[in-house]
MARKEDO-621258 format. One record per residue (C-alpha): residue in three letters; y, z, x negated; residue number from 1. Coordinates in Angstrom, 1 decimal. Layout:
BEGIN
ala,Y,Z,X,NUM
...
This chain:
BEGIN
met,-50.3,-77.5,-58.2,1
lys,-51.9,-78.0,-54.8,2
his,-54.4,-80.5,-56.3,3
thr,-55.3,-78.0,-59.1,4
leu,-55.8,-75.2,-56.6,5
tyr,-58.0,-77.4,-54.5,6
gln,-60.2,-78.3,-57.5,7
lys,-60.4,-74.6,-58.7,8
phe,-61.5,-73.5,-55.2,9
asn,-64.3,-76.1,-55.2,10
lys,-65.3,-75.1,-58.7,11
phe,-65.5,-71.4,-57.9,12
tyr,-67.1,-71.6,-54.5,13
asn,-68.9,-75.0,-54.7,14
lys,-67.3,-76.1,-51.4,15
asp,-63.9,-77.3,-50.2,16
ala,-61.2,-75.0,-48.9,17
gln,-60.7,-75.4,-45.2,18
asn,-57.2,-73.8,-44.9,19
ala,-54.3,-73.3,-47.3,20
tyr,-51.2,-71.1,-46.8,21
phe,-48.0,-70.2,-48.8,22
ser,-45.8,-67.2,-48.6,23
pro,-42.6,-67.1,-50.8,24
gly,-41.2,-64.3,-53.0,25
arg,-37.8,-63.1,-52.3,26
val,-34.6,-62.1,-54.0,27
asn,-32.1,-59.7,-52.4,28
leu,-28.6,-61.3,-52.9,29
ile,-27.0,-57.9,-52.2,30
gly,-27.8,-54.7,-50.4,31
glu,-30.1,-52.7,-52.7,32
his,-32.0,-49.5,-51.8,33
ile,-30.6,-49.3,-48.3,34
asp,-33.5,-51.0,-46.4,35
tyr,-35.1,-47.6,-46.0,36
asn,-31.8,-46.0,-45.0,37
gly,-31.2,-48.1,-41.8,38
gly,-28.7,-50.4,-43.4,39
leu,-28.0,-54.1,-43.8,40
val,-29.6,-56.2,-46.5,41
met,-29.1,-59.9,-47.5,42
pro,-32.4,-61.3,-48.9,43
cys,-33.5,-64.9,-49.1,44
ala,-36.9,-66.5,-49.6,45
ile,-37.3,-68.4,-52.8,46
thr,-39.4,-71.4,-53.6,47
gln,-41.8,-69.5,-55.8,48
gly,-44.5,-67.5,-54.1,49
ser,-48.2,-66.9,-53.3,50
tyr,-50.8,-69.6,-52.4,51
leu,-54.0,-68.8,-50.6,52
leu,-56.9,-71.1,-50.1,53
ile,-59.7,-70.1,-47.7,54
ala,-63.1,-71.2,-46.4,55
pro,-65.5,-69.2,-44.2,56
asn,-68.9,-68.2,-45.5,57
glu,-72.1,-67.2,-43.7,58
asp,-72.9,-64.3,-46.1,59
gly,-70.9,-61.6,-44.2,60
val,-68.7,-60.9,-47.2,61
phe,-65.1,-61.2,-48.4,62
arg,-64.8,-62.8,-51.8,63
phe,-61.5,-62.5,-53.7,64
arg,-60.5,-64.5,-56.7,65
ser,-57.1,-65.2,-58.3,66
leu,-55.9,-67.6,-61.0,67
asn,-53.5,-64.8,-62.2,68
phe,-56.1,-62.1,-62.8,69
pro,-59.6,-62.0,-64.3,70
glu,-60.7,-59.3,-61.9,71
gln,-62.6,-60.6,-58.8,72
gln,-64.3,-58.7,-56.0,73
glu,-66.9,-59.2,-53.3,74
ile,-67.2,-56.7,-50.4,75
pro,-69.3,-56.8,-47.3,76
leu,-67.9,-56.7,-43.8,77
gln,-67.5,-53.0,-42.8,78
asp,-65.7,-50.7,-40.4,79
gln,-63.3,-49.4,-43.0,80
tyr,-62.1,-50.4,-46.4,81
lys,-60.8,-48.3,-49.3,82
lys,-58.3,-48.9,-52.1,83
asp,-60.0,-49.8,-55.3,84
gly,-58.0,-48.4,-58.2,85
asp,-54.9,-50.5,-59.0,86
asn,-56.5,-53.9,-58.7,87
trp,-54.6,-56.8,-57.3,88
phe,-57.1,-57.4,-54.5,89
asn,-56.1,-54.1,-52.8,90
phe,-53.3,-56.0,-51.1,91
pro,-55.6,-58.4,-49.2,92
ile,-58.2,-55.7,-48.7,93
gly,-55.5,-53.5,-47.1,94
ile,-54.6,-56.3,-44.7,95
ile,-58.3,-56.8,-43.8,96
asn,-58.6,-53.0,-43.2,97
tyr,-55.7,-53.1,-40.8,98
phe,-57.1,-56.0,-38.8,99
thr,-60.5,-54.3,-38.6,100
lys,-59.1,-50.9,-37.5,101
asp,-57.0,-52.7,-34.9,102
gly,-60.2,-54.0,-33.3,103
his,-60.4,-57.5,-34.5,104
gln,-63.8,-59.0,-35.3,105
leu,-63.6,-60.8,-38.7,106
lys,-66.2,-62.9,-40.4,107
gly,-66.9,-63.6,-44.1,108
leu,-64.3,-65.5,-46.1,109
asp,-64.1,-67.0,-49.6,110
met,-60.5,-66.7,-50.9,111
leu,-58.5,-68.0,-53.8,112
phe,-55.1,-66.7,-54.6,113
tyr,-52.5,-68.0,-57.0,114
gly,-48.9,-66.9,-57.4,115
asp,-46.0,-68.3,-59.5,116
ile,-43.9,-65.2,-59.0,117
pro,-43.5,-63.1,-62.2,118
leu,-45.7,-60.1,-61.5,119
gly,-44.0,-56.7,-61.5,120
ser,-40.6,-58.3,-61.6,121
gly,-39.1,-57.2,-58.3,122
leu,-39.4,-60.5,-56.5,123
ser,-41.9,-59.0,-54.0,124
ser,-45.2,-60.5,-55.2,125
ser,-47.0,-57.7,-53.3,126
ala,-45.2,-58.5,-50.0,127
ser,-45.9,-62.2,-50.6,128
ile,-49.6,-61.5,-51.0,129
glu,-49.7,-59.2,-48.0,130
val,-47.9,-61.6,-45.7,131
val,-49.8,-64.7,-46.7,132
thr,-53.1,-62.8,-46.1,133
ala,-52.0,-61.5,-42.7,134
phe,-50.7,-64.9,-41.7,135
ala,-54.0,-66.5,-42.7,136
leu,-56.2,-64.0,-40.9,137
asn,-54.1,-64.2,-37.8,138
asp,-54.4,-68.0,-37.8,139
ile,-58.1,-68.3,-38.6,140
phe,-59.3,-65.6,-36.2,141
asn,-56.6,-66.2,-33.5,142
ser,-55.7,-62.5,-33.5,143
gly,-52.6,-63.0,-31.5,144
tyr,-50.0,-61.2,-33.7,145
ser,-46.4,-62.4,-33.6,146
lys,-44.7,-63.0,-36.9,147
leu,-42.8,-59.8,-36.5,148
asp,-46.2,-58.0,-35.9,149
leu,-47.4,-59.4,-39.2,150
val,-44.3,-58.1,-40.9,151
lys,-44.8,-54.6,-39.5,152
leu,-48.5,-54.5,-40.3,153
ser,-47.9,-55.7,-43.9,154
lys,-45.3,-53.0,-44.4,155
ser,-47.8,-50.4,-43.0,156
val,-50.4,-51.6,-45.6,157
glu,-47.8,-51.3,-48.4,158
asn,-46.9,-47.7,-47.3,159
asn,-50.2,-46.3,-46.1,160
phe,-52.9,-48.2,-48.0,161
ile,-51.1,-49.0,-51.3,162
gly,-49.0,-45.9,-51.3,163
val,-45.4,-47.2,-51.9,164
asn,-42.7,-45.9,-49.5,165
ser,-40.8,-49.2,-49.3,166
gly,-38.8,-50.4,-46.4,167
ile,-39.4,-53.5,-44.4,168
met,-37.0,-55.9,-46.1,169
asp,-39.5,-57.6,-48.4,170
gln,-42.1,-58.5,-45.8,171
phe,-39.4,-59.6,-43.4,172
ala,-37.7,-61.9,-45.9,173
val,-40.9,-63.6,-47.0,174
ala,-42.0,-64.1,-43.3,175
phe,-38.7,-65.2,-41.7,176
gly,-36.9,-66.9,-44.6,177
glu,-35.2,-70.2,-44.0,178
lys,-34.3,-73.0,-46.4,179
asn,-30.7,-72.7,-47.6,180
lys,-30.0,-69.6,-45.6,181
ala,-29.7,-65.9,-46.4,182
leu,-30.8,-63.3,-43.9,183
val,-28.5,-60.5,-42.9,184
leu,-31.0,-58.0,-41.7,185
asn,-30.5,-54.7,-39.9,186
cys,-33.4,-52.7,-41.3,187
asp,-33.2,-50.2,-38.4,188
thr,-33.2,-52.6,-35.4,189
leu,-34.7,-55.6,-37.2,190
glu,-32.0,-57.8,-35.7,191
tyr,-31.0,-60.5,-38.2,192
gln,-28.7,-63.4,-38.6,193
ala,-29.5,-66.5,-40.8,194
val,-26.3,-67.2,-42.7,195
asp,-25.6,-70.6,-44.2,196
ser,-25.7,-70.1,-48.0,197
asn,-23.6,-73.0,-49.3,198
leu,-23.6,-72.3,-53.0,199
gly,-21.6,-75.5,-53.6,200
asp,-21.6,-76.2,-57.4,201
tyr,-23.6,-73.1,-58.1,202
leu,-27.3,-72.3,-58.1,203
leu,-29.3,-69.1,-58.2,204
ala,-30.5,-68.1,-61.6,205
ile,-33.3,-65.6,-61.8,206
ile,-33.6,-63.6,-65.0,207
asn,-36.9,-61.7,-65.6,208
thr,-36.3,-58.9,-68.0,209
asn,-40.0,-59.0,-68.9,210
lys,-40.1,-55.3,-68.6,211
pro,-42.6,-54.8,-65.9,212
arg,-42.4,-51.7,-63.6,213
asn,-44.8,-50.3,-61.1,214
leu,-43.0,-48.8,-58.1,215
thr,-45.7,-46.2,-57.6,216
glu,-45.0,-45.0,-61.1,217
ser,-41.3,-45.2,-61.0,218
lys,-38.7,-43.0,-59.4,219
tyr,-38.5,-45.1,-56.3,220
asn,-40.2,-42.5,-54.1,221
glu,-37.9,-39.9,-55.6,222
arg,-34.8,-41.9,-54.5,223
val,-36.3,-42.1,-51.0,224
gln,-36.6,-38.3,-50.9,225
glu,-33.1,-37.8,-52.3,226
cys,-31.7,-40.0,-49.5,227
lys,-33.6,-37.8,-46.9,228
glu,-31.9,-34.7,-48.4,229
ala,-28.5,-36.3,-48.1,230
leu,-29.1,-37.3,-44.5,231
thr,-30.3,-33.8,-43.6,232
ala,-27.1,-32.3,-45.1,233
leu,-24.9,-34.7,-43.2,234
gln,-26.7,-34.2,-39.9,235
lys,-25.4,-30.6,-39.8,236
glu,-22.1,-32.1,-38.5,237
leu,-22.9,-35.8,-37.8,238
asn,-25.1,-37.2,-35.1,239
ile,-26.8,-39.9,-37.2,240
asn,-30.3,-41.1,-37.8,241
tyr,-29.7,-42.9,-41.1,242
leu,-27.2,-42.7,-43.9,243
cys,-26.1,-46.2,-43.0,244
asp,-25.0,-45.1,-39.6,245
ile,-21.7,-44.1,-41.2,246
asp,-19.2,-45.9,-43.5,247
ala,-17.7,-44.9,-46.8,248
glu,-14.6,-43.4,-45.2,249
thr,-16.7,-41.2,-42.9,250
leu,-18.8,-40.0,-45.8,251
lys,-15.6,-39.0,-47.7,252
lys,-14.5,-36.8,-44.8,253
his,-17.9,-35.0,-44.8,254
glu,-19.0,-35.2,-48.4,255
leu,-18.6,-31.4,-48.9,256
leu,-21.7,-31.0,-46.7,257
ile,-23.7,-32.4,-49.6,258
thr,-23.6,-29.6,-52.3,259
asn,-25.8,-31.3,-54.9,260
ala,-23.7,-33.7,-57.0,261
val,-26.7,-36.0,-57.7,262
ile,-27.6,-36.2,-54.0,263
leu,-24.0,-37.1,-53.2,264
lys,-24.0,-39.9,-55.7,265
arg,-27.1,-41.3,-54.1,266
ala,-25.5,-41.2,-50.6,267
lys,-22.3,-42.8,-51.9,268
his,-24.3,-45.8,-53.3,269
val,-26.2,-46.3,-50.1,270
ile,-23.2,-46.1,-47.8,271
glu,-20.9,-48.1,-50.0,272
glu,-23.5,-50.7,-50.6,273
asn,-24.0,-51.2,-46.8,274
asp,-20.3,-51.8,-46.5,275
arg,-20.5,-54.4,-49.3,276
val,-23.2,-56.4,-47.5,277
lys,-20.8,-56.8,-44.5,278
leu,-18.1,-58.0,-46.9,279
ala,-20.5,-60.3,-48.7,280
ala,-21.7,-61.9,-45.4,281
ala,-18.1,-62.7,-44.6,282
ala,-17.5,-64.1,-48.1,283
leu,-20.5,-66.4,-47.9,284
ala,-19.4,-67.6,-44.4,285
asn,-16.0,-68.5,-45.8,286
asn,-17.5,-70.2,-49.0,287
asn,-15.6,-67.6,-51.1,288
leu,-18.1,-67.4,-54.0,289
his,-15.5,-65.6,-56.2,290
glu,-15.4,-62.7,-53.8,291
phe,-19.2,-62.8,-53.4,292
gly,-19.5,-62.6,-57.1,293
arg,-17.1,-59.7,-57.3,294
leu,-19.3,-57.8,-54.8,295
met,-22.4,-58.6,-56.8,296
tyr,-20.9,-56.9,-59.9,297
ala,-19.7,-53.9,-57.8,298
ser,-23.2,-53.6,-56.4,299
his,-24.7,-53.6,-59.9,300
asp,-22.2,-51.0,-61.2,301
ser,-23.1,-48.7,-58.3,302
leu,-26.9,-49.1,-58.9,303
arg,-26.3,-48.3,-62.5,304
asp,-23.9,-45.3,-62.2,305
gln,-24.6,-43.8,-58.7,306
tyr,-28.2,-44.6,-57.9,307
glu,-29.4,-44.7,-61.6,308
val,-32.1,-47.4,-61.1,309
ser,-30.9,-49.9,-63.6,310
gly,-31.5,-49.8,-67.4,311
ala,-30.4,-51.4,-70.6,312
glu,-32.3,-54.6,-69.8,313
leu,-30.7,-55.2,-66.4,314
asp,-27.3,-54.0,-67.6,315
ala,-27.3,-56.5,-70.4,316
ile,-27.7,-59.4,-68.0,317
ala,-24.9,-58.2,-65.8,318
glu,-22.7,-57.5,-68.8,319
tyr,-23.2,-61.0,-70.1,320
gly,-22.3,-62.6,-66.8,321
lys,-18.8,-61.1,-67.0,322
thr,-18.2,-62.9,-70.2,323
asp,-19.3,-66.4,-69.1,324
pro,-16.8,-68.5,-67.0,325
asn,-19.7,-70.4,-65.5,326
val,-21.1,-67.3,-63.8,327
ala,-19.6,-66.2,-60.5,328
gly,-21.5,-63.0,-60.3,329
ser,-24.6,-61.2,-61.5,330
arg,-26.6,-58.1,-60.6,331
met,-30.0,-56.5,-60.7,332
thr,-32.2,-57.3,-57.7,333
gly,-35.1,-55.4,-56.3,334
ala,-36.0,-51.8,-56.9,335
gly,-34.8,-51.7,-60.5,336
phe,-36.4,-49.9,-63.4,337
gly,-36.9,-53.3,-65.0,338
gly,-37.8,-56.4,-63.1,339
cys,-35.3,-59.1,-62.4,340
ala,-31.6,-59.8,-62.2,341
ile,-29.9,-62.7,-60.5,342
ala,-26.8,-64.7,-61.3,343
leu,-24.7,-67.4,-59.5,344
val,-24.4,-70.1,-62.2,345
lys,-22.7,-73.5,-62.1,346
arg,-25.4,-76.1,-61.7,347
asp,-24.2,-78.3,-64.5,348
ala,-24.0,-75.3,-66.9,349
phe,-27.5,-73.8,-66.2,350
asp,-29.1,-74.9,-69.4,351
asp,-26.1,-73.6,-71.4,352
tyr,-26.3,-70.3,-69.5,353
ser,-30.1,-70.0,-70.0,354
ser,-29.6,-70.5,-73.8,355
lys,-26.8,-68.1,-74.1,356
ile,-28.2,-65.3,-72.0,357
thr,-31.5,-65.5,-73.8,358
lys,-29.7,-65.0,-77.2,359
tyr,-27.4,-62.2,-75.9,360
tyr,-30.3,-60.4,-74.3,361
thr,-32.7,-60.8,-77.2,362
asp,-30.1,-59.6,-79.7,363
lys,-29.4,-56.5,-77.6,364
ile,-32.9,-55.7,-76.3,365
gly,-35.2,-57.0,-79.0,366
tyr,-37.3,-59.5,-77.0,367
ala,-36.5,-62.5,-74.8,368
pro,-36.1,-62.7,-71.0,369
ser,-37.4,-65.5,-68.9,370
val,-34.7,-67.6,-67.2,371
tyr,-35.3,-70.1,-64.4,372
ser,-33.5,-71.5,-61.4,373
ser,-34.6,-71.2,-57.8,374
leu,-33.8,-72.7,-54.5,375
ile,-33.6,-70.8,-51.2,376
gly,-36.8,-71.8,-49.4,377
asp,-38.8,-71.3,-46.2,378
gly,-40.9,-68.3,-45.2,379
val,-44.7,-68.1,-44.8,380
gly,-46.6,-71.0,-43.3,381
leu,-49.6,-73.3,-43.3,382
leu,-50.0,-75.8,-46.2,383
asn,-51.2,-79.4,-45.8,384
leu,-54.5,-79.5,-47.7,385
leu,-54.6,-83.3,-48.0,386
val,-54.7,-84.1,-51.7,387
asn,-54.0,-87.6,-52.8,388
């Protein structure tokens, strides 16, 4: 792949790339829709992600090309940049806009992007593109940002330039990911712990429903607002800043403060899910994959029934997992409304699982999913461009 990218860059720009970078995608093992509620999440970086090859130009322009999209763009250096419809290059343009507004003097660049993350699947292709661009600019122009700074500015671009009210988990995971470790991240304080993820005889299966969803068009922002309503109601008696400042037992004592039944369901999911992350971290630390799998199913059930962000496609994958003795656990991952699910599958049974889930899903949904295995990989970094 690296050799192909190098050749493509040369073909497009008639020169060699001078730098190459990689930022992974991520899956969230457990802890869904609580990153914007001050809770704990457990993401990990995966070995699929976004590649970026770069060379400077003397033309005073930024050129964007991708092997995933036909659209390309060329824009001159300027004081401020604007979002261009729903095009993929809004993500790197947003990063450039941030650097410029923060007072950094940039120069023209020719850029080639390629991603092997399924687009719109919930594996954070957008965060991957944002972070790889931010990391590259910081490296090339010696801008002096720390890795945490890059995470925060990438989130700011996602929220304020792209227009999605997402939390910080995605950018954090793709920046700070470590091979064979899950990150237990406090989304309020940004304190985290890298937990050894010894999956033993199991691997991580990623199942793409092949039902794309666009978060800006989904009910994601609606859920964010519903959580704010729940928090406001609880703050009448509780001194809390986030829903995840309390546990499920505390919520039960004060749930009458939330008079809207739907809002209460949202709060229950968030708070109970935060409790599940703590239990899941302990299960992983003790190599108790049976318990970890049970928590995965409980998480999916709550996302389906209380938070209502699942759907027939994601439900079918979780339902099948409960019938297969080679599956320890399965759940939707990401924001929902389509996208991907994950499953812990015995390594030597992966091909059998892939075949059976494909048939089960196709019979139930009417079209096939994409099933592949992934490893837990490292976060963003510089790639060696030497091609032999």
